[in-house]
VEXBATI-427395 format. One record per residue: residue number from 0; y, z, x of N, C-alpha, C, O in turn; chain. Coordinates in nm, 2 decimals, decimal comma. Layout:
! VEXBATI-427395
[NUM; [Y; Z; X]; [Y; Z; X]; [Y; Z; X]; [Y; Z; X]; A] ...
//
This chain:
! VEXBATI-427395
[0; [0,93; -1,05; -2,22]; [0,91; -0,90; -2,22]; [1,04; -0,83; -2,19]; [1,12; -0,87; -2,11]; A] [1; [1,06; -0,73; -2,27]; [1,18; -0,65; -2,25]; [1,16; -0,55; -2,13]; [1,06; -0,49; -2,12]; A] [2; [1,26; -0,54; -2,04]; [1,26; -0,45; -1,93]; [1,40; -0,42; -1,89]; [1,50; -0,49; -1,92]; A] [3; [1,41; -0,31; -1,82]; [1,54; -0,27; -1,76]; [1,54; -0,28; -1,61]; [1,43; -0,28; -1,55]; A] [4; [1,65; -0,30; -1,55]; [1,66; -0,31; -1,41]; [1,75; -0,19; -1,35]; [1,85; -0,16; -1,41]; A] [5; [1,69; -0,13; -1,25]; [1,77; -0,02; -1,19]; [1,75; -0,03; -1,03]; [1,67; -0,11; -0,99]; A] [6; [1,82; 0,05; -0,96]; [1,82; 0,05; -0,82]; [1,71; 0,15; -0,77]; [1,70; 0,26; -0,83]; A] [7; [1,63; 0,11; -0,67]; [1,53; 0,20; -0,62]; [1,59; 0,32; -0,55]; [1,69; 0,31; -0,48]; A] [8; [1,52; 0,43; -0,57]; [1,55; 0,56; -0,50]; [1,42; 0,60; -0,42]; [1,32; 0,54; -0,44]; A] [9; [1,44; 0,69; -0,32]; [1,32; 0,74; -0,25]; [1,21; 0,79; -0,34]; [1,09; 0,78; -0,30]; A] [10; [1,24; 0,84; -0,45]; [1,14; 0,90; -0,55]; [1,05; 0,79; -0,60]; [0,94; 0,82; -0,65]; A] [11; [1,10; 0,67; -0,60]; [1,03; 0,55; -0,66]; [0,92; 0,50; -0,56]; [0,84; 0,42; -0,60]; A] [12; [0,92; 0,55; -0,44]; [0,84; 0,49; -0,33]; [0,69; 0,49; -0,36]; [0,63; 0,38; -0,34]; A] [13; [0,63; 0,59; -0,42]; [0,49; 0,59; -0,44]; [0,45; 0,47; -0,54]; [0,35; 0,40; -0,52]; A] [14; [0,53; 0,46; -0,65]; [0,50; 0,35; -0,74]; [0,53; 0,21; -0,68]; [0,45; 0,12; -0,71]; A] [15; [0,63; 0,20; -0,61]; [0,66; 0,07; -0,54]; [0,54; 0,04; -0,45]; [0,50; -0,08; -0,44]; A] [16; [0,49; 0,13; -0,37]; [0,38; 0,11; -0,28]; [0,25; 0,07; -0,36]; [0,18; -0,02; -0,31]; A] [17; [0,23; 0,13; -0,47]; [0,11; 0,08; -0,55]; [0,12; -0,06; -0,59]; [0,03; -0,14; -0,58]; A] [18; [0,24; -0,10; -0,64]; [0,27; -0,24; -0,68]; [0,26; -0,33; -0,56]; [0,20; -0,44; -0,57]; A] [19; [0,32; -0,29; -0,45]; [0,31; -0,37; -0,33]; [0,17; -0,40; -0,29]; [0,13; -0,52; -0,25]; A] [20; [0,08; -0,30; -0,29]; [-0,06; -0,32; -0,26]; [-0,13; -0,41; -0,36]; [-0,23; -0,48; -0,32]; A] [21; [-0,09; -0,40; -0,48]; [-0,16; -0,48; -0,59]; [-0,12; -0,63; -0,57]; [-0,21; -0,71; -0,59]; A] [22; [-0,01; -0,66; -0,52]; [0,04; -0,79; -0,51]; [0,02; -0,87; -0,38]; [0,02; -0,99; -0,38]; A] [23; [0,01; -0,80; -0,27]; [0,01; -0,87; -0,14]; [-0,11; -0,83; -0,06]; [-0,16; -0,72; -0,05]; A] [24; [-0,17; -0,93; 0,01]; [-0,28; -0,91; 0,10]; [-0,23; -0,85; 0,23]; [-0,31; -0,79; 0,30]; A] [25; [-0,11; -0,86; 0,26]; [-0,05; -0,80; 0,38]; [0,08; -0,72; 0,34]; [0,19; -0,77; 0,36]; A] [26; [0,05; -0,61; 0,27]; [0,17; -0,53; 0,21]; [0,26; -0,47; 0,32]; [0,22; -0,44; 0,43]; A] [27; [0,38; -0,45; 0,27]; [0,48; -0,37; 0,35]; [0,43; -0,23; 0,37]; [0,35; -0,18; 0,28]; A] [28; [0,47; -0,16; 0,47]; [0,44; -0,02; 0,49]; [0,55; 0,07; 0,41]; [0,66; 0,01; 0,38]; A] [29; [0,52; 0,19; 0,39]; [0,62; 0,28; 0,33]; [0,75; 0,28; 0,42]; [0,86; 0,28; 0,37]; A] [30; [0,73; 0,28; 0,55]; [0,84; 0,29; 0,64]; [0,93; 0,17; 0,63]; [1,06; 0,18; 0,64]; A] [31; [0,88; 0,05; 0,60]; [0,96; -0,07; 0,58]; [1,05; -0,05; 0,46]; [1,17; -0,09; 0,46]; A] [32; [0,99; 0,01; 0,35]; [1,08; 0,03; 0,23]; [1,18; 0,14; 0,26]; [1,30; 0,12; 0,22]; A] [33; [1,15; 0,24; 0,33]; [1,24; 0,35; 0,37]; [1,36; 0,29; 0,45]; [1,47; 0,31; 0,43]; A] [34; [1,32; 0,20; 0,55]; [1,42; 0,13; 0,63]; [1,52; 0,05; 0,54]; [1,64; 0,05; 0,56]; A] [35; [1,46; -0,02; 0,44]; [1,55; -0,10; 0,36]; [1,64; -0,01; 0,27]; [1,76; -0,05; 0,25]; A] [36; [1,59; 0,10; 0,23]; [1,68; 0,19; 0,15]; [1,79; 0,25; 0,23]; [1,90; 0,28; 0,17]; A] [37; [1,78; 0,25; 0,36]; [1,88; 0,31; 0,45]; [1,98; 0,21; 0,50]; [2,09; 0,24; 0,55]; A] [38; [1,95; 0,08; 0,48]; [2,04; -0,03; 0,52]; [2,15; -0,05; 0,42]; [2,12; -0,07; 0,30]; A] [39; [2,27; -0,05; 0,46]; [2,38; -0,07; 0,36]; [2,39; -0,21; 0,30]; [2,44; -0,23; 0,19]; A] [40; [2,33; -0,31; 0,37]; [2,33; -0,45; 0,32]; [2,20; -0,48; 0,24]; [2,19; -0,59; 0,19]; A] [41; [2,11; -0,39; 0,23]; [1,98; -0,41; 0,17]; [1,98; -0,35; 0,03]; [2,04; -0,24; 0,01]; A] [42; [1,92; -0,42; -0,07]; [1,91; -0,37; -0,21]; [1,77; -0,39; -0,26]; [1,71; -0,50; -0,24]; A] [43; [1,73; -0,29; -0,33]; [1,60; -0,31; -0,40]; [1,62; -0,27; -0,55]; [1,65; -0,16; -0,58]; A] [44; [1,60; -0,37; -0,63]; [1,61; -0,36; -0,78]; [1,47; -0,34; -0,83]; [1,37; -0,42; -0,79]; A] [45; [1,45; -0,25; -0,93]; [1,32; -0,23; -1,00]; [1,33; -0,28; -1,14]; [1,43; -0,26; -1,21]; A] [46; [1,22; -0,33; -1,19]; [1,21; -0,37; -1,33]; [1,12; -0,27; -1,39]; [1,01; -0,24; -1,34]; A] [47; [1,16; -0,21; -1,51]; [1,08; -0,11; -1,57]; [1,06; -0,15; -1,72]; [1,15; -0,20; -1,78]; A] [48; [0,94; -0,12; -1,77]; [0,91; -0,15; -1,91]; [0,97; -0,04; -2,00]; [1,04; 0,05; -1,95]; A] [49; [0,94; -0,05; -2,13]; [1,00; 0,04; -2,22]; [0,97; 0,19; -2,20]; [1,04; 0,28; -2,24]; A] [50; [0,85; 0,21; -2,14]; [0,81; 0,35; -2,11]; [0,86; 0,40; -1,97]; [0,82; 0,51; -1,93]; A] [51; [0,93; 0,31; -1,90]; [0,97; 0,35; -1,77]; [0,88; 0,31; -1,66]; [0,90; 0,35; -1,54]; A] [52; [0,77; 0,25; -1,69]; [0,67; 0,21; -1,59]; [0,72; 0,09; -1,50]; [0,79; 0,00; -1,55]; A] [53; [0,69; 0,10; -1,38]; [0,73; -0,01; -1,28]; [0,65; -0,13; -1,31]; [0,53; -0,13; -1,30]; A] [54; [0,72; -0,25; -1,34]; [0,66; -0,37; -1,36]; [0,69; -0,48; -1,26]; [0,63; -0,58; -1,25]; A] [55; [0,80; -0,45; -1,17]; [0,83; -0,55; -1,07]; [0,95; -0,49; -0,99]; [1,01; -0,39; -1,02]; A] [56; [0,97; -0,56; -0,87]; [1,08; -0,53; -0,79]; [1,12; -0,65; -0,71]; [1,05; -0,74; -0,69]; A] [57; [1,25; -0,64; -0,66]; [1,30; -0,74; -0,56]; [1,37; -0,67; -0,45]; [1,45; -0,58; -0,48]; A] [58; [1,35; -0,71; -0,33]; [1,43; -0,66; -0,22]; [1,51; -0,77; -0,16]; [1,45; -0,88; -0,13]; A] [59; [1,64; -0,76; -0,14]; [1,72; -0,86; -0,08]; [1,83; -0,81; 0,00]; [1,88; -0,69; -0,02]; A] [60; [1,88; -0,89; 0,09]; [2,00; -0,85; 0,17]; [2,12; -0,94; 0,12]; [2,10; -1,05; 0,08]; A] [61; [2,23; -0,88; 0,13]; [2,36; -0,95; 0,12]; [2,44; -0,93; 0,25]; [2,49; -0,82; 0,27]; A] [62; [2,44; -1,03; 0,33]; [2,51; -1,03; 0,46]; [2,62; -1,13; 0,46]; [2,59; -1,25; 0,46]; A] [63; [2,74; -1,08; 0,46]; [2,86; -1,17; 0,45]; [2,84; -1,26; 0,32]; [2,84; -1,20; 0,21]; A] [64; [2,83; -1,39; 0,34]; [2,82; -1,47; 0,22]; [2,68; -1,53; 0,20]; [2,66; -1,62; 0,12]; A] [65; [2,58; -1,46; 0,27]; [2,45; -1,51; 0,26]; [2,36; -1,40; 0,20]; [2,37; -1,28; 0,22]; A] [66; [2,26; -1,45; 0,12]; [2,16; -1,36; 0,05]; [2,03; -1,40; 0,11]; [1,99; -1,52; 0,13]; A] [67; [1,95; -1,30; 0,15]; [1,81; -1,33; 0,19]; [1,72; -1,25; 0,11]; [1,72; -1,12; 0,11]; A] [68; [1,63; -1,32; 0,03]; [1,53; -1,25; -0,05]; [1,41; -1,22; 0,04]; [1,35; -1,31; 0,10]; A] [69; [1,38; -1,09; 0,06]; [1,28; -1,05; 0,15]; [1,14; -1,03; 0,08]; [1,04; -1,06; 0,13]; A] [70; [1,14; -0,98; -0,04]; [1,02; -0,94; -0,11]; [1,04; -0,93; -0,26]; [1,14; -0,88; -0,31]; A] [71; [0,95; -0,99; -0,33]; [0,95; -0,98; -0,48]; [0,81; -0,97; -0,53]; [0,72; -1,03; -0,48]; A] [72; [0,79; -0,88; -0,62]; [0,66; -0,85; -0,68]; [0,67; -0,82; -0,83]; [0,76; -0,76; -0,87]; A] [73; [0,57; -0,88; -0,90]; [0,56; -0,85; -1,04]; [0,41; -0,81; -1,07]; [0,32; -0,88; -1,01]; A] [74; [0,39; -0,71; -1,15]; [0,25; -0,67; -1,18]; [0,17; -0,79; -1,22]; [0,22; -0,87; -1,31]; A] [75; [0,05; -0,81; -1,17]; [-0,03; -0,93; -1,19]; [-0,05; -0,96; -1,34]; [-0,04; -1,07; -1,38]; A] [76; [-0,08; -0,86; -1,42]; [-0,10; -0,88; -1,56]; [0,02; -0,91; -1,64]; [0,01; -0,95; -1,76]; A] [77; [0,14; -0,90; -1,58]; [0,26; -0,93; -1,65]; [0,34; -1,05; -1,60]; [0,46; -1,06; -1,64]; A] [78; [0,28; -1,13; -1,52]; [0,35; -1,24; -1,46]; [0,37; -1,35; -1,57]; [0,30; -1,35; -1,67]; A] [79; [0,47; -1,44; -1,55]; [0,50; -1,54; -1,64]; [0,56; -1,49; -1,77]; [0,54; -1,56; -1,88]; A] [80; [0,63; -1,38; -1,77]; [0,69; -1,32; -1,89]; [0,84; -1,30; -1,86]; [0,90; -1,23; -1,94]; A] [81; [0,89; -1,36; -1,76]; [1,04; -1,35; -1,73]; [1,08; -1,23; -1,64]; [1,20; -1,22; -1,62]; A] [82; [0,99; -1,15; -1,60]; [1,03; -1,04; -1,51]; [1,08; -1,09; -1,38]; [1,19; -1,05; -1,33]; A] [83; [1,01; -1,17; -1,31]; [1,05; -1,23; -1,18]; [1,18; -1,30; -1,19]; [1,27; -1,29; -1,11]; A] [84; [1,19; -1,38; -1,30]; [1,32; -1,46; -1,32]; [1,43; -1,36; -1,34]; [1,54; -1,38; -1,29]; A] [85; [1,41; -1,26; -1,42]; [1,52; -1,16; -1,44]; [1,56; -1,09; -1,31]; [1,68; -1,06; -1,29]; A] [86; [1,46; -1,06; -1,23]; [1,50; -1,00; -1,10]; [1,57; -1,09; -1,01]; [1,67; -1,05; -0,94]; A] [87; [1,53; -1,22; -1,00]; [1,60; -1,31; -0,91]; [1,74; -1,33; -0,96]; [1,84; -1,33; -0,89]; A] [88; [1,76; -1,35; -1,09]; [1,89; -1,38; -1,15]; [1,98; -1,25; -1,13]; [2,10; -1,26; -1,10]; A] [89; [1,92; -1,13; -1,15]; [2,00; -1,01; -1,13]; [2,04; -1,00; -0,99]; [2,16; -0,96; -0,96]; A] [90; [1,96; -1,03; -0,89]; [1,99; -1,03; -0,75]; [2,10; -1,13; -0,72]; [2,20; -1,09; -0,65]; A] [91; [2,09; -1,25; -0,78]; [2,19; -1,35; -0,75]; [2,33; -1,31; -0,81]; [2,43; -1,33; -0,75]; A] [92; [2,33; -1,25; -0,93]; [2,45; -1,21; -0,99]; [2,52; -1,10; -0,91]; [2,64; -1,10; -0,88]; A] [93; [2,44; -1,00; -0,87]; [2,49; -0,90; -0,78]; [2,55; -0,95; -0,65]; [2,66; -0,92; -0,61]; A] [94; [2,47; -1,04; -0,59]; [2,51; -1,10; -0,46]; [2,64; -1,18; -0,48]; [2,73; -1,17; -0,39]; A] [95; [2,65; -1,26; -0,58]; [2,77; -1,33; -0,61]; [2,89; -1,24; -0,62]; [3,00; -1,27; -0,57]; A] [96; [2,88; -1,14; -0,70]; [2,98; -1,04; -0,72]; [3,03; -0,97; -0,59]; [3,14; -0,93; -0,58]; A] [97; [2,94; -0,97; -0,49]; [2,97; -0,91; -0,36]; [2,98; -1,01; -0,25]; [2,96; -0,98; -0,13]; A] [98; [3,02; -1,13; -0,28]; [3,06; -1,23; -0,18]; [2,95; -1,33; -0,14]; [2,97; -1,42; -0,06]; A] [99; [2,83; -1,32; -0,20]; [2,72; -1,41; -0,17]; [2,75; -1,55; -0,22]; [2,79; -1,56; -0,33]; A] [100; [2,72; -1,65; -0,14]; [2,74; -1,79; -0,18]; [2,61; -1,87; -0,18]; [2,58; -1,95; -0,26]; A] [101; [2,52; -1,84; -0,08]; [2,40; -1,92; -0,06]; [2,28; -1,82; -0,04]; [2,31; -1,70; 0,00]; A] [102; [2,16; -1,86; -0,07]; [2,05; -1,77; -0,06]; [1,93; -1,84; 0,02]; [1,92; -1,96; 0,01]; A] [103; [1,85; -1,76; 0,08]; [1,74; -1,82; 0,16]; [1,62; -1,72; 0,14]; [1,63; -1,60; 0,10]; A] [104; [1,50; -1,77; 0,17]; [1,38; -1,70; 0,16]; [1,27; -1,77; 0,23]; [1,28; -1,89; 0,26]; A] [105; [1,16; -1,70; 0,26]; [1,04; -1,77; 0,31]; [0,93; -1,74; 0,21]; [0,92; -1,63; 0,15]; A] [106; [0,84; -1,84; 0,20]; [0,73; -1,83; 0,10]; [0,61; -1,90; 0,17]; [0,62; -1,99; 0,24]; A] [107; [0,49; -1,84; 0,14]; [0,37; -1,90; 0,19]; [0,36; -2,05; 0,15]; [0,38; -2,08; 0,03]; A] [108; [0,32; -2,13; 0,24]; [0,31; -2,28; 0,21]; [0,20; -2,30; 0,11]; [0,22; -2,40; 0,03]; A] [109; [0,10; -2,22; 0,11]; [-0,01; -2,24; 0,01]; [0,02; -2,18; -0,13]; [-0,06; -2,20; -0,22]; A] [110; [0,13; -2,11; -0,14]; [0,16; -2,05; -0,27]; [0,24; -2,14; -0,35]; [0,37; -2,13; -0,37]; A] [111; [0,18; -2,24; -0,41]; [0,25; -2,35; -0,49]; [0,32; -2,29; -0,61]; [0,42; -2,34; -0,65]; A] [112; [0,26; -2,19; -0,67]; [0,32; -2,13; -0,79]; [0,46; -2,06; -0,75]; [0,56; -2,08; -0,82]; A] [113; [0,46; -1,99; -0,64]; [0,59; -1,93; -0,60]; [0,69; -2,03; -0,56]; [0,81; -2,02; -0,59]; A] [114; [0,64; -2,14; -0,49]; [0,74; -2,25; -0,45]; [0,80; -2,31; -0,58]; [0,92; -2,33; -0,58]; A] [115; [0,72; -2,34; -0,68]; [0,77; -2,40; -0,80]; [0,86; -2,30; -0,87]; [0,96; -2,34; -0,93]; A] [116; [0,83; -2,17; -0,87]; [0,92; -2,07; -0,93]; [1,06; -2,07; -0,86]; [1,16; -2,08; -0,93]; A] [117; [1,06; -2,07; -0,73]; [1,19; -2,08; -0,66]; [1,26; -2,21; -0,68]; [1,38; -2,21; -0,70]; A] [118; [1,19; -2,32; -0,69]; [1,25; -2,45; -0,71]; [1,31; -2,45; -0,85]; [1,41; -2,52; -0,87]; A] [119; [1,26; -2,38; -0,94]; [1,32; -2,37; -1,08]; [1,46; -2,31; -1,08]; [1,53; -2,34; -1,18]; A] [120; [1,50; -2,24; -0,98]; [1,63; -2,19; -0,96]; [1,72; -2,28; -0,88]; [1,84; -2,25; -0,87]; A] [121; [1,67; -2,38; -0,82]; [1,74; -2,47; -0,74]; [1,72; -2,46; -0,59]; [1,78; -2,53; -0,51]; A] [122; [1,63; -2,36; -0,55]; [1,60; -2,35; -0,41]; [1,53; -2,48; -0,37]; [1,45; -2,54; -0,44]; A] [123; [1,56; -2,52; -0,24]; [1,50; -2,65; -0,19]; [1,43; -2,61; -0,05]; [1,48; -2,53; 0,02]; A] [124; [1,33; -2,69; -0,02]; [1,26; -2,67; 0,11]; [1,35; -2,72; 0,22]; [1,42; -2,82; 0,21]; A] [125; [1,37; -2,63; 0,32]; [1,46; -2,67; 0,43]; [1,39; -2,66; 0,57]; [1,45; -2,70; 0,67]; A] [126; [1,27; -2,62; 0,57]; [1,20; -2,61; 0,70]; [1,06; -2,54; 0,69]; [1,02; -2,50; 0,58]; A] [127; [1,00; -2,53; 0,80]; [0,86; -2,47; 0,80]; [0,85; -2,38; 0,93]; [0,89; -2,42; 1,04]; A] [128; [0,80; -2,26; 0,91]; [0,77; -2,17; 1,02]; [0,61; -2,17; 1,03]; [0,54; -2,11; 0,95]; A] [129; [0,56; -2,23; 1,14]; [0,42; -2,24; 1,16]; [0,36; -2,10; 1,19]; [0,42; -2,02; 1,26]; A] [130; [0,25; -2,07; 1,13]; [0,17; -1,95; 1,15]; [0,25; -1,82; 1,13]; [0,24; -1,73; 1,20]; A] [131; [0,34; -1,82; 1,03]; [0,43; -1,71; 1,00]; [0,35; -1,59; 0,94]; [0,38; -1,48; 0,98]; A] [132; [0,26; -1,62; 0,86]; [0,18; -1,51; 0,79]; [0,05; -1,49; 0,84]; [-0,02; -1,58; 0,90]; A] [133; [0,00; -1,36; 0,83]; [-0,14; -1,32; 0,86]; [-0,21; -1,29; 0,73]; [-0,14; -1,27; 0,62]; A] [134; [-0,34; -1,27; 0,74]; [-0,42; -1,22; 0,63]; [-0,39; -1,28; 0,49]; [-0,33; -1,20; 0,41]; A] [135; [-0,42; -1,39; 0,46]; [-0,47; -1,50; 0,54]; [-0,36; -1,57; 0,61]; [-0,25; -1,57; 0,57]; A] [136; [-0,40; -1,64; 0,72]; [-0,30; -1,72; 0,80]; [-0,24; -1,83; 0,71]; [-0,31; -1,89; 0,64]; A] [137; [-0,11; -1,84; 0,73]; [-0,04; -1,95; 0,65]; [0,10; -1,97; 0,72]; [0,15; -1,89; 0,79]; A] [138; [0,15; -2,09; 0,69]; [0,28; -2,13; 0,73]; [0,38; -2,07; 0,63]; [0,34; -2,05; 0,52]; A] [139; [0,51; -2,06; 0,67]; [0,61; -2,02; 0,58]; [0,70; -2,14; 0,55]; [0,75; -2,21; 0,64]; A] [140; [0,72; -2,17; 0,42]; [0,82; -2,27; 0,38]; [0,96; -2,19; 0,38]; [0,97; -2,09; 0,31]; A] [141; [1,06; -2,24; 0,45]; [1,19; -2,19; 0,44]; [1,26; -2,26; 0,33]; [1,27; -2,38; 0,33]; A] [142; [1,32; -2,18; 0,24]; [1,39; -2,24; 0,12]; [1,53; -2,19; 0,12]; [1,56; -2,08; 0,16]; A] [143; [1,62; -2,28; 0,07]; [1,76; -2,25; 0,06]; [1,81; -2,29; -0,08]; [1,77; -2,39; -0,13]; A] [144; [1,90; -2,20; -0,12]; [1,98; -2,23; -0,24]; [2,12; -2,23; -0,19]; [2,17; -2,12; -0,16]; A] [145; [2,19; -2,34; -0,19]; [2,32; -2,35; -0,12]; [2,43; -2,30; -0,21]; [2,54; -2,28; -0,16]; A] [146; [2,41; -2,28; -0,34]; [2,51; -2,23; -0,43]; [2,44; -2,14; -0,53]; [2,37; -2,19; -0,62]; A] [147; [2,45; -2,01; -0,51]; [2,37; -1,91; -0,59]; [2,42; -1,92; -0,74]; [2,35; -1,87; -0,83]; A] [148; [2,54; -1,97; -0,76]; [2,58; -1,99; -0,90]; [2,49; -2,08; -0,98]; [2,47; -2,06; -1,10]; A] [149; [2,42; -2,17; -0,91]; [2,33; -2,26; -0,97]; [2,21; -2,19; -1,03]; [2,16; -2,22; -1,14]; A] [150; [2,16; -2,08; -0,96]; [2,04; -2,01; -1,01]; [2,08; -1,94; -1,14]; [2,00; -1,94; -1,24]; A] [151; [2,20; -1,89; -1,15]; [2,25; -1,82; -1,27]; [2,26; -1,92; -1,39]; [2,22; -1,90; -1,50]; A] [152; [2,33; -2,04; -1,35]; [2,35; -2,14; -1,45]; [2,21; -2,20; -1,51]; [2,20; -2,21; -1,63]; A] [153; [2,12; -2,22; -1,42]; [1,99; -2,27; -1,46]; [1,92; -2,17; -1,55]; [1,86; -2,21; -1,66]; A] [154; [1,92; -2,04; -1,52]; [1,86; -1,94; -1,60]; [1,93; -1,93; -1,74]; [1,86; -1,92; -1,84]; A] [155; [2,06; -1,94; -1,74]; [2,13; -1,93; -1,87]; [2,10; -2,05; -1,95]; [2,09; -2,04; -2,08]; A] [156; [2,08; -2,17; -1,89]; [2,05; -2,29; -1,97]; [1,91; -2,28; -2,03]; [1,89; -2,33; -2,14]; A] [157; [1,82; -2,22; -1,95]; [1,68; -2,21; -2,00]; [1,68; -2,11; -2,12]; [1,61; -2,14; -2,22]; A] [158; [1,76; -2,00; -2,12]; [1,77; -1,91; -2,23]; [1,81; -1,97; -2,36]; [1,77; -1,94; -2,46]; A] [159; [1,91; -2,07; -2,34]; [1,97; -2,13; -2,46]; [1,88; -2,24; -2,52]; [1,90; -2,28; -2,63]; A] [160; [1,79; -2,29; -2,44]; [1,71; -2,41; -2,49]; [1,61; -2,36; -2,59]; [1,56; -2,24; -2,59]; A] [161; [1,57; -2,45; -2,69]; [1,48; -2,41; -2,80]; [1,34; -2,38; -2,75]; [1,26; -2,34; -2,83]; A] 
//
């Protein structure tokens, strides 16, 4: 699917909140997004379709040489069309350009599709946080990608394959 990526502004908040509520059983609050917009090390990229409609977003931090993916969402009806992949690769490219070397994230232990998605970029399981999530209760798998260049290389290799 064709989409463009832009940086979130405060005006995007209502649409981001609708998507957040569509995607998560325990959604972030508006204030959490406002806080992220105000942090100099936090970045929120939006994916928009050809008509400018919001189809996905990723929120991540770049702190020194480390990247932390906090939140990623793709409209349910549009999953498995490359939007999430484009957002992750875009975030990794941006982070690398700004000194990022390694990336980490937490994902629900029961979310095998998300774990497989992150593993496709080279993220590996590095630990477990017991009872990290509410609604429904779940553990968090801590994942690390020790060289963010790998995520970009893997993505480019997939694009070139028949």
